N, CA, C, O and the ligand as a Tripos MOL2 file, in Angstrom:
@<TRIPOS>MOLECULE
protein
  269   267    68     0     0
PROTEIN
NO_CHARGES

@<TRIPOS>ATOM
      1 N         111.4180  219.7290 -129.1300 N.3       1 MET1
      2 CA        112.3090  218.9810 -128.1640 C.3       1 MET1
      3 C         111.3010  217.8270 -127.3140 C.2       1 MET1
      4 O         110.2630  218.1030 -126.7130 O.2       1 MET1
      5 N         111.7490  216.8600 -127.4150 N.am      2 ALA2
      6 CA        111.0520  215.7000 -126.5460 C.3       2 ALA2
      7 C         111.7980  215.4780 -125.2270 C.2       2 ALA2
      8 O         113.0160  215.6580 -125.2320 O.2       2 ALA2
      9 N         111.2200  215.1260 -124.1630 N.am      3 THR3
     10 CA        112.0630  214.8030 -123.1820 C.3       3 THR3
     11 C         112.0990  213.5140 -122.6860 C.2       3 THR3
     12 O         111.0450  212.9020 -122.5140 O.2       3 THR3
     13 N         113.3010  212.9600 -122.4020 N.am      4 CYS4
     14 CA        113.4260  211.6850 -121.8830 C.3       4 CYS4
     15 C         112.6410  211.3350 -120.5390 C.2       4 CYS4
     16 O         112.8030  211.9720 -119.4980 O.2       4 CYS4
     17 N         111.8090  210.2960 -120.6690 N.am      5 PRO5
     18 CA        110.8730  210.2250 -119.5370 C.3       5 PRO5
     19 C         111.6770  209.4480 -118.5380 C.2       5 PRO5
     20 O         111.0060  209.1310 -117.5560 O.2       5 PRO5
     21 N         112.6520  209.1380 -118.5180 N.am      6 VAL6
     22 CA        113.4320  208.5080 -117.5460 C.3       6 VAL6
     23 C         114.2670  209.4300 -116.4130 C.2       6 VAL6
     24 O         114.2560  209.3500 -115.1850 O.2       6 VAL6
     25 N         114.9600  210.2940 -117.2680 N.am      7 CYS7
     26 CA        115.9600  211.1470 -116.6070 C.3       7 CYS7
     27 C         115.4480  212.7290 -116.8530 C.2       7 CYS7
     28 O         115.8040  213.6090 -116.0700 O.2       7 CYS7
     29 N         114.6510  212.9970 -117.9130 N.am      8 GLY8
     30 CA        114.0760  214.2990 -118.1330 C.3       8 GLY8
     31 C         115.0800  215.1980 -118.7880 C.2       8 GLY8
     32 O         115.0290  216.4200 -118.6550 O.2       8 GLY8
     33 N         115.9830  214.5880 -119.4880 N.am      9 LYS9
     34 CA        116.8810  215.3350 -120.5330 C.3       9 LYS9
     35 C         116.3670  215.5890 -121.6170 C.2       9 LYS9
     36 O         115.6970  214.6570 -122.0620 O.2       9 LYS9
     37 N         116.4120  216.5490 -122.2740 N.am     10 GLU10
     38 CA        115.7500  217.0430 -123.5470 C.3      10 GLU10
     39 C         116.5140  216.0940 -124.7100 C.2      10 GLU10
     40 O         117.7330  215.9430 -124.7800 O.2      10 GLU10
     41 N         115.7020  215.6030 -125.4400 N.am     11 VAL11
     42 CA        116.0380  214.8460 -126.7210 C.3      11 VAL11
     43 C         115.8550  215.2800 -127.9660 C.2      11 VAL11
     44 O         114.6960  215.5560 -128.2750 O.2      11 VAL11
     45 N         116.6620  215.4070 -128.7320 N.am     12 ASP12
     46 CA        116.3390  215.9720 -130.2370 C.3      12 ASP12
     47 C         115.9490  215.1050 -131.0420 C.2      12 ASP12
     48 O         116.7240  214.3270 -131.5990 O.2      12 ASP12
     49 N         114.4460  215.1180 -131.2510 N.am     13 GLU13
     50 CA        113.7900  214.1850 -131.9350 C.3      13 GLU13
     51 C         114.1080  213.6530 -133.5620 C.2      13 GLU13
     52 O         114.0310  212.5560 -134.1170 O.2      13 GLU13
     53 N         114.5070  215.0470 -134.0120 N.am     14 GLU14
     54 CA        115.0860  214.8070 -135.5130 C.3      14 GLU14
     55 C         116.3450  213.7220 -135.4630 C.2      14 GLU14
     56 O         116.2960  212.7440 -136.2090 O.2      14 GLU14
     57 N         117.4020  213.9020 -134.6250 N.am     15 ALA15
     58 CA        118.3530  213.1790 -134.5190 C.3      15 ALA15
     59 C         117.9940  211.6830 -134.1910 C.2      15 ALA15
     60 O         118.4720  210.6730 -134.7070 O.2      15 ALA15
     61 N         117.1660  211.7690 -133.3400 N.am     16 ALA16
     62 CA        116.6200  210.2050 -132.8680 C.3      16 ALA16
     63 C         115.9870  209.4500 -134.2040 C.2      16 ALA16
     64 O         116.1160  208.2770 -134.5530 O.2      16 ALA16
     65 N         115.4300  210.2800 -134.6790 N.am     17 ARG17
     66 CA        114.7580  209.4900 -135.9480 C.3      17 ARG17
     67 C         115.6360  209.3610 -137.0130 C.2      17 ARG17
     68 O         115.4960  208.4810 -137.8630 O.2      17 ARG17
     69 N         116.7380  210.3620 -137.0290 N.am     18 ALA18
     70 CA        117.5620  210.2240 -138.2870 C.3      18 ALA18
     71 C         117.9910  208.8520 -138.6270 C.2      18 ALA18
     72 O         118.3520  208.2170 -137.6360 O.2      18 ALA18
     73 N         118.0520  208.2310 -139.7190 N.am     19 THR19
     74 CA        118.5160  206.9880 -140.1410 C.3      19 THR19
     75 C         120.0100  207.2180 -140.7270 C.2      19 THR19
     76 O         120.1770  208.0100 -141.6540 O.2      19 THR19
     77 N         121.0930  206.4990 -140.1570 N.am     20 THR20
     78 CA        122.3780  206.6840 -140.4460 C.3      20 THR20
     79 C         122.8540  205.5960 -141.4100 C.2      20 THR20
     80 O         123.9020  205.7190 -142.0440 O.2      20 THR20
     81 N         122.1570  204.6640 -141.4910 N.am     21 GLY21
     82 CA        122.4430  203.5350 -142.6050 C.3      21 GLY21
     83 C         121.5970  202.5360 -142.3880 C.2      21 GLY21
     84 O         120.5860  202.6620 -141.6970 O.2      21 GLY21
     85 N         121.9970  201.3150 -143.0460 N.am     22 PHE22
     86 CA        121.2260  200.0220 -142.8980 C.3      22 PHE22
     87 C         121.9080  198.8750 -142.3600 C.2      22 PHE22
     88 O         123.1300  198.7700 -142.4670 O.2      22 PHE22
     89 N         121.2270  198.0430 -141.8110 N.am     23 THR23
     90 CA        121.9910  196.7900 -141.4150 C.3      23 THR23
     91 C         122.0060  195.7740 -142.5470 C.2      23 THR23
     92 O         121.3050  195.9130 -143.5490 O.2      23 THR23
     93 N         122.8900  194.6740 -142.3390 N.am     24 ALA24
     94 CA        123.1560  193.9060 -143.3090 C.3      24 ALA24
     95 C         121.8280  193.0270 -143.8520 C.2      24 ALA24
     96 O         121.8190  192.2440 -144.8030 O.2      24 ALA24
     97 N         120.8470  193.3420 -143.0750 N.am     25 HIS25
     98 CA        119.4940  192.7890 -143.2840 C.3      25 HIS25
     99 C         118.4920  193.6990 -143.8900 C.2      25 HIS25
    100 O         117.3670  193.2830 -144.1670 O.2      25 HIS25
    101 N         118.8920  195.0440 -144.1270 N.am     26 GLY26
    102 CA        118.0850  195.9480 -144.6530 C.3      26 GLY26
    103 C         117.2960  196.7210 -143.7210 C.2      26 GLY26
    104 O         116.3500  197.3860 -144.1430 O.2      26 GLY26
    105 N         117.5690  196.7000 -142.5970 N.am     27 ALA27
    106 CA        116.6740  197.3740 -141.5270 C.3      27 ALA27
    107 C         117.4200  198.6570 -141.2060 C.2      27 ALA27
    108 O         118.6470  198.6850 -141.1090 O.2      27 ALA27
    109 N         116.6500  199.7050 -141.0470 N.am     28 PRO28
    110 CA        117.2520  200.9340 -140.9470 C.3      28 PRO28
    111 C         118.1220  200.8380 -139.5570 C.2      28 PRO28
    112 O         117.8740  200.0230 -138.6680 O.2      28 PRO28
    113 N         119.0750  201.7070 -139.5200 N.am     29 GLU29
    114 CA        119.9270  201.6970 -138.3770 C.3      29 GLU29
    115 C         120.0590  203.2860 -137.9350 C.2      29 GLU29
    116 O         120.2500  204.2000 -138.7370 O.2      29 GLU29
    117 N         119.9490  203.4060 -136.8000 N.am     30 THR30
    118 CA        120.1140  204.8590 -136.1270 C.3      30 THR30
    119 C         121.2390  204.9340 -135.1460 C.2      30 THR30
    120 O         121.4730  203.9190 -134.4910 O.2      30 THR30
    121 N         121.9680  206.0030 -134.9580 N.am     31 ASP31
    122 CA        122.9150  206.3830 -134.1690 C.3      31 ASP31
    123 C         122.4550  206.5470 -132.7440 C.2      31 ASP31
    124 O         121.9620  207.6100 -132.3670 O.2      31 ASP31
    125 N         122.6200  205.4260 -131.8840 N.am     32 PRO32
    126 CA        121.8710  205.6000 -130.4660 C.3      32 PRO32
    127 C         122.6090  206.6110 -129.6650 C.2      32 PRO32
    128 O         122.0990  206.9540 -128.5990 O.2      32 PRO32
    129 N         123.7350  207.1330 -130.0300 N.am     33 THR33
    130 CA        124.4440  208.0780 -128.9950 C.3      33 THR33
    131 C         123.7510  209.4640 -129.2990 C.2      33 THR33
    132 O         123.9570  210.3950 -128.5210 O.2      33 THR33
    133 N         122.8650  209.6540 -130.4980 N.am     34 LYS34
    134 CA        122.0150  210.7760 -130.5340 C.3      34 LYS34
    135 C         120.6640  210.8030 -130.0680 C.2      34 LYS34
    136 O         119.8400  211.6640 -130.3740 O.2      34 LYS34
    137 N         120.4310  209.6390 -129.1700 N.am     35 GLY35
    138 CA        119.1970  209.5330 -128.9640 C.3      35 GLY35
    139 C         118.5170  208.3150 -129.5460 C.2      35 GLY35
    140 O         118.9020  207.7990 -130.5950 O.2      35 GLY35
    141 N         117.5300  207.8840 -128.8610 N.am     36 THR36
    142 CA        116.7480  206.7360 -129.6540 C.3      36 THR36
    143 C         115.2260  206.8340 -129.0440 C.2      36 THR36
    144 O         114.8900  207.6610 -128.1960 O.2      36 THR36
    145 N         114.4350  205.9240 -129.5790 N.am     37 ARG37
    146 CA        112.8830  206.1070 -129.3140 C.3      37 ARG37
    147 C         112.5180  204.7020 -129.2390 C.2      37 ARG37
    148 O         113.2300  203.7690 -129.6100 O.2      37 ARG37
    149 N         111.3370  204.6190 -128.7230 N.am     38 GLN38
    150 CA        110.4290  203.3780 -128.5070 C.3      38 GLN38
    151 C         108.8700  203.7320 -128.5040 C.2      38 GLN38
    152 O         108.2910  204.5590 -127.8000 O.2      38 GLN38
    153 N         108.2580  202.7340 -129.6480 N.am     39 PHE39
    154 CA        106.9310  202.9470 -129.5490 C.3      39 PHE39
    155 C         106.2660  202.0450 -128.3840 C.2      39 PHE39
    156 O         106.4850  200.8410 -128.2450 O.2      39 PHE39
    157 N         105.5090  202.7420 -127.6610 N.am     40 HIS40
    158 CA        104.8240  202.0310 -126.4850 C.3      40 HIS40
    159 C         103.4920  202.5960 -126.1300 C.2      40 HIS40
    160 O         103.3960  203.7880 -125.8390 O.2      40 HIS40
    161 N         102.4400  201.7880 -126.1380 N.am     41 ASP41
    162 CA        101.3690  201.9490 -125.7310 C.3      41 ASP41
    163 C         100.4970  203.3830 -126.6290 C.2      41 ASP41
    164 O          99.8330  204.3060 -126.1560 O.2      41 ASP41
    165 N         100.8040  203.1040 -127.8580 N.am     42 GLY42
    166 CA        100.2000  204.1100 -128.9300 C.3      42 GLY42
    167 C         100.9190  205.2730 -129.1990 C.2      42 GLY42
    168 O         100.3640  206.1120 -129.9080 O.2      42 GLY42
    169 N         102.1400  205.5150 -128.7420 N.am     43 ARG43
    170 CA        102.8350  206.5140 -128.9810 C.3      43 ARG43
    171 C         104.4330  206.6410 -128.8060 C.2      43 ARG43
    172 O         104.9440  205.8830 -127.9820 O.2      43 ARG43
    173 N         105.1720  207.4300 -129.4290 N.am     44 TRP44
    174 CA        106.5470  207.3810 -129.3820 C.3      44 TRP44
    175 C         107.3440  207.8850 -128.0950 C.2      44 TRP44
    176 O         107.0600  209.0110 -127.6870 O.2      44 TRP44
    177 N         108.1970  207.2410 -127.5050 N.am     45 TYR45
    178 CA        108.9630  207.9620 -126.5610 C.3      45 TYR45
    179 C         110.4050  207.9420 -126.9680 C.2      45 TYR45
    180 O         111.0440  207.1110 -127.6130 O.2      45 TYR45
    181 N         110.7660  209.1580 -126.3800 N.am     46 TYR46
    182 CA        112.2690  209.5900 -126.9830 C.3      46 TYR46
    183 C         113.2610  209.2950 -125.9280 C.2      46 TYR46
    184 O         112.7750  209.3390 -124.7980 O.2      46 TYR46
    185 N         114.4480  209.0200 -125.9850 N.am     47 PHE47
    186 CA        115.3010  208.8070 -124.9640 C.3      47 PHE47
    187 C         116.6890  209.4890 -125.3610 C.2      47 PHE47
    188 O         116.9240  209.6210 -126.5620 O.2      47 PHE47
    189 N         117.5010  209.8730 -124.5430 N.am     48 ASP48
    190 CA        118.6370  210.4810 -124.6070 C.3      48 ASP48
    191 C         119.7200  209.3640 -124.8700 C.2      48 ASP48
    192 O         120.7300  209.6160 -125.5270 O.2      48 ASP48
    193 N         119.4810  208.1740 -124.3540 N.am     49 SER49
    194 CA        120.4820  207.1650 -124.3520 C.3      49 SER49
    195 C         119.8610  205.6690 -124.3330 C.2      49 SER49
    196 O         118.7580  205.5220 -123.8070 O.2      49 SER49
    197 N         120.4850  204.6370 -124.8490 N.am     50 LEU50
    198 CA        120.0170  203.4850 -124.8110 C.3      50 LEU50
    199 C         119.6500  202.9010 -123.0900 C.2      50 LEU50
    200 O         118.7120  202.2150 -122.6850 O.2      50 LEU50
    201 N         120.8110  203.5030 -122.3600 N.am     51 GLU51
    202 CA        120.4120  203.2030 -120.7740 C.3      51 GLU51
    203 C         119.2520  203.4860 -120.4060 C.2      51 GLU51
    204 O         118.6630  202.6360 -119.7390 O.2      51 GLU51
    205 N         118.5580  204.7810 -120.7290 N.am     52 CYS52
    206 CA        117.1920  205.1810 -120.4180 C.3      52 CYS52
    207 C         116.0930  204.2690 -121.0440 C.2      52 CYS52
    208 O         115.0670  203.8750 -120.4900 O.2      52 CYS52
    209 N         116.5100  204.0190 -122.2880 N.am     53 ARG53
    210 CA        115.4320  203.0150 -122.9250 C.3      53 ARG53
    211 C         115.2050  201.7310 -122.3650 C.2      53 ARG53
    212 O         114.1130  201.1700 -122.2710 O.2      53 ARG53
    213 N         116.4860  201.2390 -121.9420 N.am     54 THR54
    214 CA        116.4120  199.9350 -121.2080 C.3      54 THR54
    215 C         115.6870  199.8760 -119.8810 C.2      54 THR54
    216 O         115.0370  198.8880 -119.5410 O.2      54 THR54
    217 N         115.8470  201.1940 -118.9860 N.am     55 LYS55
    218 CA        115.1810  201.2880 -117.7730 C.3      55 LYS55
    219 C         113.5960  201.3600 -118.1620 C.2      55 LYS55
    220 O         112.7510  200.6690 -117.5930 O.2      55 LYS55
    221 N         113.3350  202.1970 -119.1040 N.am     56 PHE56
    222 CA        112.0440  202.2900 -119.3480 C.3      56 PHE56
    223 C         111.2390  200.9780 -119.6730 C.2      56 PHE56
    224 O         110.2020  200.6030 -119.1260 O.2      56 PHE56
    225 N         111.9860  200.3240 -120.7460 N.am     57 LEU57
    226 CA        111.5580  199.0330 -121.0350 C.3      57 LEU57
    227 C         111.1970  197.9910 -119.8440 C.2      57 LEU57
    228 O         110.2400  197.2190 -119.7960 O.2      57 LEU57
    229 N         112.1130  198.1660 -119.0080 N.am     58 ALA58
    230 CA        112.0410  197.1970 -117.8090 C.3      58 ALA58
    231 C         110.9740  197.4000 -116.9410 C.2      58 ALA58
    232 O         110.4120  196.4860 -116.3360 O.2      58 ALA58
    233 N         110.6260  198.8090 -116.8520 N.am     59 ARG59
    234 CA        109.2880  199.2130 -115.9910 C.3      59 ARG59
    235 C         108.7930  200.2810 -116.8180 C.2      59 ARG59
    236 O         109.2750  201.3960 -116.6190 O.2      59 ARG59
    237 N         107.7610  200.1160 -117.8720 N.am     60 PRO60
    238 CA        107.1390  201.2480 -118.5100 C.3      60 PRO60
    239 C         106.1690  201.9880 -117.6550 C.2      60 PRO60
    240 O         106.0320  203.2110 -117.6970 O.2      60 PRO60
    241 N         105.4750  201.1470 -116.8420 N.am     61 GLU61
    242 CA        104.4930  201.8230 -116.1250 C.3      61 GLU61
    243 C         104.8140  202.7400 -115.1370 C.2      61 GLU61
    244 O         103.9850  203.5610 -114.7460 O.2      61 GLU61
    245 N         106.2960  202.6560 -114.5600 N.am     62 THR62
    246 CA        106.8840  203.6290 -113.9220 C.3      62 THR62
    247 C         107.1850  205.0870 -114.5270 C.2      62 THR62
    248 O         107.0870  206.1350 -113.8880 O.2      62 THR62
    249 N         107.5960  204.9580 -115.9710 N.am     63 TYR63
    250 CA        107.9120  206.1470 -116.5890 C.3      63 TYR63
    251 C         106.9690  206.5420 -117.6200 C.2      63 TYR63
    252 O         107.0230  207.6970 -118.0420 O.2      63 TYR63
    253 N         106.0170  205.6390 -118.1280 N.am     64 ALA64
    254 CA        105.2080  206.1740 -119.1320 C.3      64 ALA64
    255 C         104.2100  207.2130 -118.7350 C.2      64 ALA64
    256 O         103.6870  207.0460 -117.6330 O.2      64 ALA64
    257 N         103.8750  208.1910 -119.3910 N.am     65 ARG65
    258 CA        102.8820  209.2420 -118.9230 C.3      65 ARG65
    259 C         101.9180  209.6120 -120.1560 C.2      65 ARG65
    260 O         102.3300  209.8070 -121.3000 O.2      65 ARG65
    261 N         100.7450  209.6710 -119.8060 N.am     66 PRO66
    262 CA         99.7890  209.9530 -120.8460 C.3      66 PRO66
    263 C         100.0960  211.4510 -121.4790 C.2      66 PRO66
    264 O         100.3420  212.4220 -120.7630 O.2      66 PRO66
    265 N         100.0510  211.4950 -122.7880 N.am     67 SER67
    266 CA        100.4430  212.5600 -123.5240 C.3      67 SER67
    267 C          99.4270  213.7810 -123.2210 C.2      67 SER67
    268 O          99.5820  214.8660 -123.7810 O.2      67 SER67
    269 ZN        117.4410  209.6010 -120.1290 Zn       68 ZN68
@<TRIPOS>BOND
     1     1     2 1
     2     2     3 1
     3     3     4 2
     4     3     5 am
     5     5     6 1
     6     6     7 1
     7     7     8 2
     8     7     9 am
     9     9    10 1
    10    10    11 1
    11    11    12 2
    12    11    13 am
    13    13    14 1
    14    14    15 1
    15    15    16 2
    16    15    17 am
    17    17    18 1
    18    18    19 1
    19    19    20 2
    20    19    21 am
    21    21    22 1
    22    22    23 1
    23    23    24 2
    24    23    25 am
    25    25    26 1
    26    26    27 1
    27    27    28 2
    28    27    29 am
    29    29    30 1
    30    30    31 1
    31    31    32 2
    32    31    33 am
    33    33    34 1
    34    34    35 1
    35    35    36 2
    36    35    37 am
    37    37    38 1
    38    38    39 1
    39    39    40 2
    40    39    41 am
    41    41    42 1
    42    42    43 1
    43    43    44 2
    44    43    45 am
    45    45    46 1
    46    46    47 1
    47    47    48 2
    48    47    49 am
    49    49    50 1
    50    50    51 1
    51    51    52 2
    52    51    53 am
    53    53    54 1
    54    54    55 1
    55    55    56 2
    56    55    57 am
    57    57    58 1
    58    58    59 1
    59    59    60 2
    60    59    61 am
    61    61    62 1
    62    62    63 1
    63    63    64 2
    64    63    65 am
    65    65    66 1
    66    66    67 1
    67    67    68 2
    68    67    69 am
    69    69    70 1
    70    70    71 1
    71    71    72 2
    72    71    73 am
    73    73    74 1
    74    74    75 1
    75    75    76 2
    76    75    77 am
    77    77    78 1
    78    78    79 1
    79    79    80 2
    80    79    81 am
    81    81    82 1
    82    82    83 1
    83    83    84 2
    84    83    85 am
    85    85    86 1
    86    86    87 1
    87    87    88 2
    88    87    89 am
    89    89    90 1
    90    90    91 1
    91    91    92 2
    92    91    93 am
    93    93    94 1
    94    94    95 1
    95    95    96 2
    96    95    97 am
    97    97    98 1
    98    98    99 1
    99    99   100 2
   100    99   101 am
   101   101   102 1
   102   102   103 1
   103   103   104 2
   104   103   105 am
   105   105   106 1
   106   106   107 1
   107   107   108 2
   108   107   109 am
   109   109   110 1
   110   110   111 1
   111   111   112 2
   112   111   113 am
   113   113   114 1
   114   114   115 1
   115   115   116 2
   116   115   117 am
   117   117   118 1
   118   118   119 1
   119   119   120 2
   120   119   121 am
   121   121   122 1
   122   122   123 1
   123   123   124 2
   124   123   125 am
   125   125   126 1
   126   126   127 1
   127   127   128 2
   128   127   129 am
   129   129   130 1
   130   130   131 1
   131   131   132 2
   132   131   133 am
   133   133   134 1
   134   134   135 1
   135   135   136 2
   136   135   137 am
   137   137   138 1
   138   138   139 1
   139   139   140 2
   140   139   141 am
   141   141   142 1
   142   142   143 1
   143   143   144 2
   144   143   145 am
   145   145   146 1
   146   146   147 1
   147   147   148 2
   148   147   149 am
   149   149   150 1
   150   150   151 1
   151   151   152 2
   152   151   153 am
   153   153   154 1
   154   154   155 1
   155   155   156 2
   156   155   157 am
   157   157   158 1
   158   158   159 1
   159   159   160 2
   160   159   161 am
   161   161   162 1
   162   162   163 1
   163   163   164 2
   164   163   165 am
   165   165   166 1
   166   166   167 1
   167   167   168 2
   168   167   169 am
   169   169   170 1
   170   170   171 1
   171   171   172 2
   172   171   173 am
   173   173   174 1
   174   174   175 1
   175   175   176 2
   176   175   177 am
   177   177   178 1
   178   178   179 1
   179   179   180 2
   180   179   181 am
   181   181   182 1
   182   182   183 1
   183   183   184 2
   184   183   185 am
   185   185   186 1
   186   186   187 1
   187   187   188 2
   188   187   189 am
   189   189   190 1
   190   190   191 1
   191   191   192 2
   192   191   193 am
   193   193   194 1
   194   194   195 1
   195   195   196 2
   196   195   197 am
   197   197   198 1
   198   198   199 1
   199   199   200 2
   200   199   201 am
   201   201   202 1
   202   202   203 1
   203   203   204 2
   204   203   205 am
   205   205   206 1
   206   206   207 1
   207   207   208 2
   208   207   209 am
   209   209   210 1
   210   210   211 1
   211   211   212 2
   212   211   213 am
   213   213   214 1
   214   214   215 1
   215   215   216 2
   216   215   217 am
   217   217   218 1
   218   218   219 1
   219   219   220 2
   220   219   221 am
   221   221   222 1
   222   222   223 1
   223   223   224 2
   224   223   225 am
   225   225   226 1
   226   226   227 1
   227   227   228 2
   228   227   229 am
   229   229   230 1
   230   230   231 1
   231   231   232 2
   232   231   233 am
   233   233   234 1
   234   234   235 1
   235   235   236 2
   236   235   237 am
   237   237   238 1
   238   238   239 1
   239   239   240 2
   240   239   241 am
   241   241   242 1
   242   242   243 1
   243   243   244 2
   244   243   245 am
   245   245   246 1
   246   246   247 1
   247   247   248 2
   248   247   249 am
   249   249   250 1
   250   250   251 1
   251   251   252 2
   252   251   253 am
   253   253   254 1
   254   254   255 1
   255   255   256 2
   256   255   257 am
   257   257   258 1
   258   258   259 1
   259   259   260 2
   260   259   261 am
   261   261   262 1
   262   262   263 1
   263   263   264 2
   264   263   265 am
   265   265   266 1
   266   266   267 1
   267   267   268 2
@<TRIPOS>SUBSTRUCTURE
     1 MET1         2 RESIDUE 1 A MET
     2 ALA2         6 RESIDUE 1 A ALA
     3 THR3        10 RESIDUE 1 A THR
     4 CYS4        14 RESIDUE 1 A CYS
     5 PRO5        18 RESIDUE 1 A PRO
     6 VAL6        22 RESIDUE 1 A VAL
     7 CYS7        26 RESIDUE 1 A CYS
     8 GLY8        30 RESIDUE 1 A GLY
     9 LYS9        34 RESIDUE 1 A LYS
    10 GLU10       38 RESIDUE 1 A GLU
    11 VAL11       42 RESIDUE 1 A VAL
    12 ASP12       46 RESIDUE 1 A ASP
    13 GLU13       50 RESIDUE 1 A GLU
    14 GLU14       54 RESIDUE 1 A GLU
    15 ALA15       58 RESIDUE 1 A ALA
    16 ALA16       62 RESIDUE 1 A ALA
    17 ARG17       66 RESIDUE 1 A ARG
    18 ALA18       70 RESIDUE 1 A ALA
    19 THR19       74 RESIDUE 1 A THR
    20 THR20       78 RESIDUE 1 A THR
    21 GLY21       82 RESIDUE 1 A GLY
    22 PHE22       86 RESIDUE 1 A PHE
    23 THR23       90 RESIDUE 1 A THR
    24 ALA24       94 RESIDUE 1 A ALA
    25 HIS25       98 RESIDUE 1 A HIS
    26 GLY26      102 RESIDUE 1 A GLY
    27 ALA27      106 RESIDUE 1 A ALA
    28 PRO28      110 RESIDUE 1 A PRO
    29 GLU29      114 RESIDUE 1 A GLU
    30 THR30      118 RESIDUE 1 A THR
    31 ASP31      122 RESIDUE 1 A ASP
    32 PRO32      126 RESIDUE 1 A PRO
    33 THR33      130 RESIDUE 1 A THR
    34 LYS34      134 RESIDUE 1 A LYS
    35 GLY35      138 RESIDUE 1 A GLY
    36 THR36      142 RESIDUE 1 A THR
    37 ARG37      146 RESIDUE 1 A ARG
    38 GLN38      150 RESIDUE 1 A GLN
    39 PHE39      154 RESIDUE 1 A PHE
    40 HIS40      158 RESIDUE 1 A HIS
    41 ASP41      162 RESIDUE 1 A ASP
    42 GLY42      166 RESIDUE 1 A GLY
    43 ARG43      170 RESIDUE 1 A ARG
    44 TRP44      174 RESIDUE 1 A TRP
    45 TYR45      178 RESIDUE 1 A TYR
    46 TYR46      182 RESIDUE 1 A TYR
    47 PHE47      186 RESIDUE 1 A PHE
    48 ASP48      190 RESIDUE 1 A ASP
    49 SER49      194 RESIDUE 1 A SER
    50 LEU50      198 RESIDUE 1 A LEU
    51 GLU51      202 RESIDUE 1 A GLU
    52 CYS52      206 RESIDUE 1 A CYS
    53 ARG53      210 RESIDUE 1 A ARG
    54 THR54      214 RESIDUE 1 A THR
    55 LYS55      218 RESIDUE 1 A LYS
    56 PHE56      222 RESIDUE 1 A PHE
    57 LEU57      226 RESIDUE 1 A LEU
    58 ALA58      230 RESIDUE 1 A ALA
    59 ARG59      234 RESIDUE 1 A ARG
    60 PRO60      238 RESIDUE 1 A PRO
    61 GLU61      242 RESIDUE 1 A GLU
    62 THR62      246 RESIDUE 1 A THR
    63 TYR63      250 RESIDUE 1 A TYR
    64 ALA64      254 RESIDUE 1 A ALA
    65 ARG65      258 RESIDUE 1 A ARG
    66 PRO66      262 RESIDUE 1 A PRO
    67 SER67      266 RESIDUE 1 A SER
    68 ZN68       269 GROUP 0 **** ****
């Protein structure tokens, strides 16, 4: 289990990675209600919601922790 760096909730990495389909342009699409992820500074961060990812992207230096 990964932990959301913003709120501390556990995130199911498999669900966050799972591709639910493809967009009209062929890009893989994931279900954001099952969690999402963001590549930042050399590693993947997992989030339980898009809201948390938005907060992280706004101030990554506040939330990013060295692994
Ligand atoms: Zn969160």
